[in-house]
LUMMI-785050 format. One record per residue (C-alpha): residue number from 1; residue in one letter; chain; z negated, y, x. Coordinates in Angstrom, 3 decimals. Layout:
N
[NUM,"A","A",[Z,Y,X]],
...
This chain:
354
[1,"M","A",[-12.137,9.901,-36.357]],
[2,"A","A",[-12.003,10.771,-32.680]],
[3,"L","A",[-15.141,10.106,-30.696]],
[4,"R","A",[-17.172,13.106,-29.696]],
[5,"K","A",[-17.921,13.640,-26.031]],
[6,"A","A",[-21.565,12.839,-26.674]],
[7,"D","A",[-20.551,9.459,-28.095]],
[8,"V","A",[-18.374,8.443,-25.134]],
[9,"P","A",[-19.352,10.230,-21.918]],
[10,"L","A",[-16.244,8.938,-20.139]],
[11,"T","A",[-12.830,10.082,-21.298]],
[12,"P","A",[-10.098,7.445,-21.242]],
[13,"Y","A",[-8.832,6.495,-17.803]],
[14,"Q","A",[-5.828,8.713,-17.111]],
[15,"P","A",[-2.928,6.584,-15.839]],
[16,"G","A",[-1.282,8.313,-12.934]],
[17,"D","A",[1.134,6.443,-10.683]],
[18,"I","A",[1.546,3.222,-12.667]],
[19,"G","A",[3.308,0.528,-10.686]],
[20,"V","A",[4.991,-2.653,-11.883]],
[21,"I","A",[3.781,-5.635,-9.890]],
[22,"D","A",[4.454,-9.341,-9.901]],
[23,"P","A",[2.405,-11.623,-12.198]],
[24,"G","A",[-0.819,-12.830,-10.666]],
[25,"D","A",[-4.562,-13.030,-11.066]],
[26,"I","A",[-6.489,-9.869,-11.870]],
[27,"F","A",[-9.808,-9.442,-10.059]],
[28,"V","A",[-12.640,-9.199,-12.571]],
[29,"P","A",[-15.703,-7.460,-11.111]],
[30,"T","A",[-19.138,-8.858,-11.842]],
[31,"V","A",[-20.558,-5.729,-13.470]],
[32,"P","A",[-22.115,-5.294,-16.917]],
[33,"D","A",[-19.824,-4.766,-19.898]],
[34,"K","A",[-19.571,-1.250,-21.319]],
[35,"D","A",[-20.147,-0.632,-25.020]],
[36,"Y","A",[-16.556,0.563,-25.450]],
[37,"D","A",[-13.098,-0.824,-24.688]],
[38,"F","A",[-9.780,0.599,-23.548]],
[39,"E","A",[-6.701,-0.002,-25.669]],
[40,"I","A",[-3.509,-0.055,-23.597]],
[41,"E","A",[-0.260,0.722,-25.400]],
[42,"R","A",[3.318,0.466,-24.189]],
[43,"A","A",[6.729,1.677,-25.334]],
[44,"T","A",[10.237,1.551,-23.915]],
[45,"K","A",[12.470,4.524,-23.234]],
[46,"A","A",[16.215,4.223,-23.754]],
[47,"D","A",[18.517,5.252,-20.911]],
[48,"G","A",[19.457,8.913,-21.332]],
[49,"S","A",[16.645,9.585,-23.808]],
[50,"D","A",[13.952,12.222,-23.291]],
[51,"T","A",[11.361,10.517,-25.488]],
[52,"C","A",[9.546,7.206,-25.531]],
[53,"G","A",[10.003,4.787,-28.415]],
[54,"A","A",[7.294,3.400,-30.684]],
[55,"F","A",[4.083,2.402,-28.896]],
[56,"S","A",[2.387,-0.940,-29.477]],
[57,"N","A",[-0.834,-2.415,-28.117]],
[58,"I","A",[-0.358,-4.821,-25.206]],
[59,"A","A",[-3.976,-5.286,-24.131]],
[60,"T","A",[-7.573,-4.358,-24.886]],
[61,"I","A",[-9.937,-4.465,-21.906]],
[62,"N","A",[-13.604,-3.633,-21.498]],
[63,"G","A",[-14.439,-0.124,-20.312]],
[64,"K","A",[-15.810,-1.385,-16.998]],
[65,"H","A",[-12.244,-1.990,-15.783]],
[66,"K","A",[-9.965,0.704,-14.422]],
[67,"T","A",[-6.773,-1.286,-13.884]],
[68,"H","A",[-4.609,-3.692,-15.847]],
[69,"Q","A",[-1.609,-5.715,-14.753]],
[70,"D","A",[1.376,-5.720,-17.107]],
[71,"A","A",[3.334,-8.849,-16.185]],
[72,"T","A",[5.544,-8.909,-19.312]],
[73,"V","A",[8.245,-6.485,-18.207]],
[74,"A","A",[12.021,-6.760,-17.867]],
[75,"E","A",[14.235,-5.550,-15.039]],
[76,"K","A",[15.966,-2.155,-15.112]],
[77,"T","A",[13.843,-0.886,-18.012]],
[78,"T","A",[11.844,2.332,-18.411]],
[79,"Y","A",[8.331,1.805,-19.814]],
[80,"C","A",[5.835,4.351,-21.168]],
[81,"Y","A",[2.064,3.719,-21.117]],
[82,"R","A",[-0.917,5.420,-22.714]],
[83,"V","A",[-4.624,4.532,-23.068]],
[84,"R","A",[-7.477,5.388,-25.426]],
[85,"A","A",[-11.137,4.406,-25.646]],
[86,"K","A",[-12.483,2.474,-28.624]],
[87,"R","A",[-16.015,1.777,-29.840]],
[88,"A","A",[-16.313,-0.234,-33.046]],
[89,"A","A",[-14.015,1.510,-35.559]],
[90,"E","A",[-13.891,4.824,-33.689]],
[91,"T","A",[-11.246,5.786,-31.143]],
[92,"S","A",[-10.847,8.606,-28.644]],
[93,"E","A",[-7.808,10.794,-28.109]],
[94,"Y","A",[-4.943,9.238,-26.142]],
[95,"S","A",[-4.564,9.754,-22.413]],
[96,"N","A",[-1.449,11.269,-20.908]],
[97,"V","A",[1.743,9.192,-21.065]],
[98,"A","A",[2.848,7.693,-17.750]],
[99,"E","A",[6.334,6.317,-17.162]],
[100,"V","A",[7.757,3.792,-14.716]],
[101,"R","A",[11.151,2.124,-14.371]],
[102,"T","A",[11.447,-1.439,-13.140]],
[103,"P","A",[14.083,-2.251,-10.503]],
[104,"E","A",[16.258,-5.330,-10.262]],
[105,"V","A",[13.808,-8.202,-9.947]],
[106,"A","A",[16.069,-9.909,-7.390]],
[107,"L","A",[15.344,-7.272,-4.759]],
[108,"P","A",[12.579,-8.322,-2.344]],
[109,"I","A",[9.687,-6.064,-1.361]],
[110,"P","A",[9.664,-5.407,2.399]],
[111,"T","A",[6.693,-5.637,4.742]],
[112,"L","A",[6.358,-2.665,7.077]],
[113,"H","A",[4.674,-2.269,10.480]],
[114,"V","A",[4.592,0.863,12.659]],
[115,"S","A",[3.317,1.780,16.123]],
[116,"A","A",[3.506,4.964,18.204]],
[117,"T","A",[5.323,4.653,21.527]],
[118,"S","A",[5.145,8.257,22.781]],
[119,"E","A",[4.096,11.762,21.782]],
[120,"S","A",[7.293,12.121,19.737]],
[121,"T","A",[8.350,8.603,18.667]],
[122,"I","A",[7.095,5.883,16.335]],
[123,"F","A",[8.592,2.384,16.300]],
[124,"V","A",[9.117,0.941,12.807]],
[125,"V","A",[9.535,-2.775,12.056]],
[126,"Y","A",[10.454,-4.044,8.585]],
[127,"N","A",[10.702,-7.584,7.298]],
[128,"Y","A",[12.269,-8.872,4.079]],
[129,"L","A",[14.243,-11.872,2.859]],
[130,"N","A",[17.898,-11.203,3.689]],
[131,"T","A",[19.357,-14.681,4.181]],
[132,"D","A",[22.827,-13.675,3.001]],
[133,"G","A",[22.752,-10.366,4.873]],
[134,"V","A",[23.652,-8.353,1.759]],
[135,"F","A",[20.562,-6.184,1.286]],
[136,"G","A",[20.222,-2.806,2.967]],
[137,"I","A",[17.037,-0.829,3.579]],
[138,"K","A",[15.702,2.663,2.963]],
[139,"V","A",[12.871,3.800,5.261]],
[140,"E","A",[11.028,7.034,4.502]],
[141,"R","A",[8.509,9.151,6.426]],
[142,"G","A",[5.772,11.240,4.797]],
[143,"N","A",[2.684,13.207,5.775]],
[144,"A","A",[-0.688,11.792,6.814]],
[145,"S","A",[-1.966,11.614,3.222]],
[146,"C","A",[1.130,9.697,2.068]],
[147,"D","A",[1.801,12.342,-0.590]],
[148,"P","A",[4.768,10.973,-2.622]],
[149,"S","A",[6.461,14.387,-2.568]],
[150,"S","A",[6.404,14.492,1.263]],
[151,"F","A",[8.638,11.479,1.925]],
[152,"T","A",[12.124,11.901,3.412]],
[153,"A","A",[14.552,9.204,4.554]],
[154,"I","A",[15.015,8.375,8.236]],
[155,"P","A",[17.951,6.457,9.775]],
[156,"A","A",[17.523,2.681,9.529]],
[157,"E","A",[19.813,-0.338,9.722]],
[158,"A","A",[19.538,-3.370,7.436]],
[159,"A","A",[17.504,-6.338,8.607]],
[160,"D","A",[19.462,-9.199,10.125]],
[161,"M","A",[19.671,-12.595,8.440]],
[162,"T","A",[16.347,-13.603,10.009]],
[163,"G","A",[14.759,-10.837,7.921]],
[164,"I","A",[13.739,-8.559,10.814]],
[165,"G","A",[14.901,-4.962,11.218]],
[166,"F","A",[13.861,-2.100,13.506]],
[167,"T","A",[14.244,1.640,13.863]],
[168,"T","A",[12.726,4.328,16.093]],
[169,"D","A",[11.637,7.567,14.433]],
[170,"T","A",[12.114,10.413,16.926]],
[171,"G","A",[11.505,14.158,17.205]],
[172,"L","A",[7.915,13.944,15.963]],
[173,"T","A",[4.938,16.176,16.805]],
[174,"A","A",[2.336,15.009,19.337]],
[175,"N","A",[-1.029,13.700,18.096]],
[176,"T","A",[0.120,13.757,14.468]],
[177,"T","A",[-0.276,11.067,11.810]],
[178,"Y","A",[2.765,10.053,9.778]],
[179,"C","A",[3.077,7.754,6.769]],
[180,"Y","A",[5.938,5.313,6.189]],
[181,"R","A",[7.277,3.250,3.304]],
[182,"A","A",[10.449,1.227,2.737]],
[183,"A","A",[12.498,-0.174,-0.143]],
[184,"V","A",[15.300,-2.722,-0.176]],
[185,"K","A",[18.741,-1.456,-1.210]],
[186,"S","A",[21.172,-3.529,-3.282]],
[187,"D","A",[24.851,-3.979,-2.414]],
[188,"T","A",[25.932,-2.841,-5.881]],
[189,"I","A",[27.771,0.375,-6.777]],
[190,"P","A",[25.885,2.496,-7.505]],
[191,"A","A",[23.176,1.158,-5.216]],
[192,"E","A",[19.761,0.350,-6.669]],
[193,"Y","A",[16.430,0.134,-4.879]],
[194,"G","A",[13.565,-2.321,-5.193]],
[195,"L","A",[9.869,-1.534,-5.201]],
[196,"Y","A",[8.458,0.322,-2.206]],
[197,"S","A",[6.440,-1.501,0.408]],
[198,"A","A",[2.795,-0.664,0.941]],
[199,"T","A",[2.448,2.575,2.902]],
[200,"V","A",[1.410,2.361,6.560]],
[201,"T","A",[0.470,5.105,9.021]],
[202,"A","A",[0.688,5.699,12.763]],
[203,"T","A",[-0.368,8.594,14.993]],
[204,"T","A",[1.829,9.805,17.841]],
[205,"L","A",[0.345,9.895,21.339]],
[206,"E","A",[-1.286,13.054,22.646]],
[207,"A","A",[0.913,15.582,24.440]],
[208,"G","A",[1.507,14.519,28.028]],
[209,"A","A",[0.400,10.925,27.448]],
[210,"T","A",[2.299,8.192,29.279]],
[211,"P","A",[4.828,6.642,26.881]],
[212,"L","A",[4.328,3.003,25.915]],
[213,"P","A",[7.139,0.467,26.406]],
[214,"T","A",[9.667,0.656,23.588]],
[215,"P","A",[10.349,-2.832,22.189]],
[216,"S","A",[13.899,-4.048,22.776]],
[217,"V","A",[15.685,-4.848,19.528]],
[218,"T","A",[19.100,-5.906,20.848]],
[219,"P","A",[20.089,-7.813,23.987]],
[220,"H","A",[21.205,-5.592,26.845]],
[221,"P","A",[24.490,-6.582,28.574]],
[222,"T","A",[24.157,-7.973,32.087]],
[223,"P","A",[25.283,-5.288,34.597]],
[224,"T","A",[28.417,-6.078,36.603]],
[225,"A","A",[27.610,-6.385,40.299]],
[226,"T","A",[29.029,-3.626,42.490]],
[227,"P","A",[29.954,-4.815,46.023]],
[228,"D","A",[29.023,-1.459,47.600]],
[229,"V","A",[25.454,-1.568,46.271]],
[230,"T","A",[22.838,-3.535,48.172]],
[231,"P","A",[20.278,-5.044,45.770]],
[232,"T","A",[16.715,-3.859,46.280]],
[233,"P","A",[14.204,-6.759,46.154]],
[234,"D","A",[11.455,-4.533,44.711]],
[235,"A","A",[13.628,-3.538,41.749]],
[236,"T","A",[13.002,-6.758,39.817]],
[237,"P","A",[12.147,-5.639,36.275]],
[238,"T","A",[8.752,-6.531,34.846]],
[239,"P","A",[9.043,-9.044,31.978]],
[240,"G","A",[8.555,-7.346,28.636]],
[241,"P","A",[9.351,-7.699,24.952]],
[242,"T","A",[12.466,-9.675,24.021]],
[243,"P","A",[14.684,-9.442,20.916]],
[244,"T","A",[12.878,-12.475,19.469]],
[245,"D","A",[9.376,-11.222,20.339]],
[246,"V","A",[9.453,-7.426,20.214]],
[247,"D","A",[5.720,-6.917,20.775]],
[248,"G","A",[5.548,-9.388,23.679]],
[249,"D","A",[2.520,-11.302,22.365]],
[250,"G","A",[4.092,-14.752,22.678]],
[251,"V","A",[4.620,-15.183,18.925]],
[252,"P","A",[8.270,-15.084,17.705]],
[253,"N","A",[9.167,-12.310,15.247]],
[254,"G","A",[9.876,-14.741,12.426]],
[255,"S","A",[6.325,-16.125,12.451]],
[256,"D","A",[4.452,-13.079,13.836]],
[257,"N","A",[2.206,-11.519,11.160]],
[258,"C","A",[2.458,-8.168,12.942]],
[259,"P","A",[5.729,-8.127,14.931]],
[260,"G","A",[5.383,-4.481,15.990]],
[261,"N","A",[1.877,-4.788,17.516]],
[262,"S","A",[0.710,-7.317,20.090]],
[263,"N","A",[-1.788,-9.745,18.522]],
[264,"P","A",[-1.564,-13.174,20.166]],
[265,"G","A",[-4.511,-14.432,18.098]],
[266,"Q","A",[-2.734,-13.582,14.792]],
[267,"Q","A",[-6.065,-12.666,13.131]],
[268,"D","A",[-5.625,-12.132,9.370]],
[269,"M","A",[-8.984,-11.618,7.661]],
[270,"D","A",[-7.725,-11.360,4.078]],
[271,"G","A",[-4.997,-13.993,4.387]],
[272,"D","A",[-2.222,-11.684,3.172]],
[273,"S","A",[0.128,-12.609,6.057]],
[274,"I","A",[-0.267,-9.123,7.576]],
[275,"G","A",[-2.190,-9.185,10.861]],
[276,"D","A",[-5.452,-7.248,10.997]],
[277,"V","A",[-4.157,-4.939,13.761]],
[278,"C","A",[-1.515,-3.466,11.449]],
[279,"D","A",[-2.958,-4.189,7.995]],
[280,"P","A",[-3.838,-0.874,6.272]],
[281,"D","A",[-6.444,-2.814,4.250]],
[282,"A","A",[-7.737,-5.467,6.652]],
[283,"D","A",[-10.463,-6.872,4.387]],
[284,"G","A",[-8.221,-6.972,1.308]],
[285,"D","A",[-10.649,-5.136,-0.972]],
[286,"G","A",[-8.043,-2.722,-2.331]],
[287,"I","A",[-9.312,0.290,-0.328]],
[288,"A","A",[-7.463,1.502,2.786]],
[289,"N","A",[-9.243,1.167,6.137]],
[290,"N","A",[-9.144,4.927,6.782]],
[291,"D","A",[-10.629,5.666,3.350]],
[292,"E","A",[-13.463,3.190,3.947]],
[293,"I","A",[-14.303,4.718,7.320]],
[294,"A","A",[-14.257,8.219,5.816]],
[295,"H","A",[-16.645,7.195,3.022]],
[296,"G","A",[-19.057,5.084,5.076]],
[297,"T","A",[-18.043,1.578,3.969]],
[298,"D","A",[-16.959,-1.267,6.252]],
[299,"P","A",[-13.160,-1.740,6.507]],
[300,"L","A",[-13.790,-5.302,7.735]],
[301,"D","A",[-16.052,-6.352,4.855]],
[302,"A","A",[-14.826,-6.499,1.243]],
[303,"D","A",[-18.457,-6.159,0.081]],
[304,"S","A",[-19.911,-3.599,2.497]],
[305,"D","A",[-23.404,-3.536,0.994]],
[306,"D","A",[-23.568,-7.326,0.342]],
[307,"D","A",[-24.671,-6.910,-3.273]],
[308,"G","A",[-22.085,-9.261,-4.790]],
[309,"A","A",[-19.694,-6.526,-5.987]],
[310,"R","A",[-16.516,-5.884,-4.009]],
[311,"D","A",[-16.040,-2.362,-2.673]],
[312,"D","A",[-13.112,-1.671,-5.023]],
[313,"S","A",[-15.255,-2.352,-8.110]],
[314,"D","A",[-18.716,-1.401,-6.798]],
[315,"N","A",[-20.031,1.784,-8.424]],
[316,"C","A",[-22.118,2.393,-5.294]],
[317,"P","A",[-20.281,0.583,-2.460]],
[318,"A","A",[-22.451,1.804,0.429]],
[319,"V","A",[-25.836,1.035,-1.192]],
[320,"A","A",[-26.811,-2.434,-2.465]],
[321,"N","A",[-27.192,-2.450,-6.262]],
[322,"A","A",[-26.500,-5.901,-7.627]],
[323,"D","A",[-27.237,-4.779,-11.205]],
[324,"Q","A",[-24.599,-1.985,-11.005]],
[325,"A","A",[-26.892,0.147,-13.174]],
[326,"D","A",[-25.245,3.354,-14.378]],
[327,"R","A",[-27.438,4.982,-17.021]],
[328,"D","A",[-25.284,8.036,-17.593]],
[329,"E","A",[-22.024,6.029,-17.451]],
[330,"D","A",[-20.365,8.522,-15.122]],
[331,"G","A",[-18.882,5.790,-12.916]],
[332,"R","A",[-21.442,6.337,-10.111]],
[333,"G","A",[-24.272,3.836,-9.790]],
[334,"D","A",[-27.840,5.042,-10.204]],
[335,"A","A",[-28.576,3.932,-6.618]],
[336,"C","A",[-26.018,6.428,-5.302]],
[337,"E","A",[-27.123,9.292,-7.499]],
[338,"S","A",[-30.714,9.091,-6.345]],
[339,"G","A",[-30.256,7.627,-2.877]],
[340,"A","A",[-27.617,7.631,-0.180]],
[341,"N","A",[-24.558,9.825,-0.578]],
[342,"P","A",[-25.772,11.638,-3.739]],
[343,"G","A",[-22.971,13.602,-5.301]],
[344,"G","A",[-20.498,12.462,-2.651]],
[345,"S","A",[-17.186,10.840,-3.430]],
[346,"L","A",[-16.668,7.097,-3.651]],
[347,"P","A",[-13.814,5.475,-1.748]],
[348,"P","A",[-10.552,5.584,-3.733]],
[349,"G","A",[-10.491,2.546,-6.014]],
[350,"A","A",[-14.256,2.019,-5.991]],
[351,"A","A",[-15.771,1.650,-9.449]],
[352,"F","A",[-14.549,3.516,-12.547]],
[353,"G","A",[-13.835,7.162,-11.948]],
[354,"G","A",[-14.547,6.835,-8.205]],
């Protein structure tokens, strides 16, 4: 018998963009268990088929969780997922079915960094393992909200064998935010693509603003001296970025945790090897810096209200509530419903249903 709405106030979590990620630890928030669980089921879909095969249960997790990591997948396979809630012997209706296809596992996932250099250009740096020089790259630009349907490819050359590649995106609109992502391309025919990098954003300079120096990505040939031209002593060029240190911060590209932005101190709060100055989630709490600022939480503190629950699992991330009380089980802590930010939205990823 399906549970009535009065029995389970929360409908099953609706899987949307399910991604396949590498095996690793899953963060378990320190919040009270719910009195219901989520059953996660998976099926495979044959190439050329319009329907998923038989579903089977792969995990049962407590209702306080909103994510699960499926680390038992094979390469080049299409998987279907669905979820339902369960309390004792009763179960809810199934969620929608979400599909995802895994790429070749041999393809690395690139790291992407971007910085605006003028009112119409953004400099893009990508880094991925390419020791044999066989992997290409696909770089795409989207709108400020990183809407998946907004992305289009921009010209980009493969990284060299040191793993560093660069491109300049031109013809952009002044004072406008753009989103970028990249995926590694195989050398097979037909070509296949790996998983996309994390999305990163940059905003072009205001109209009329003085352009910033464009990092040099290839050595420039030494000009041949012309006997008829008298050198001008004042024309000595000012030292700037070099091919091995494009942001000019004194740290070589290969070891720079943000090769497109100057950061001589190499600060990296969350230890993810992406420097804080270009990390879209500097504190590593699973919520983008811009989203935290927009919703009143601290992008440099994974537990903004210091109540022991990380922002991405806190049902009231801007107000301390160590007990995570949620009497009506609507995903919003009681402290938020009666205190600060009542009825407002939680940062994406915060709590269940945030």
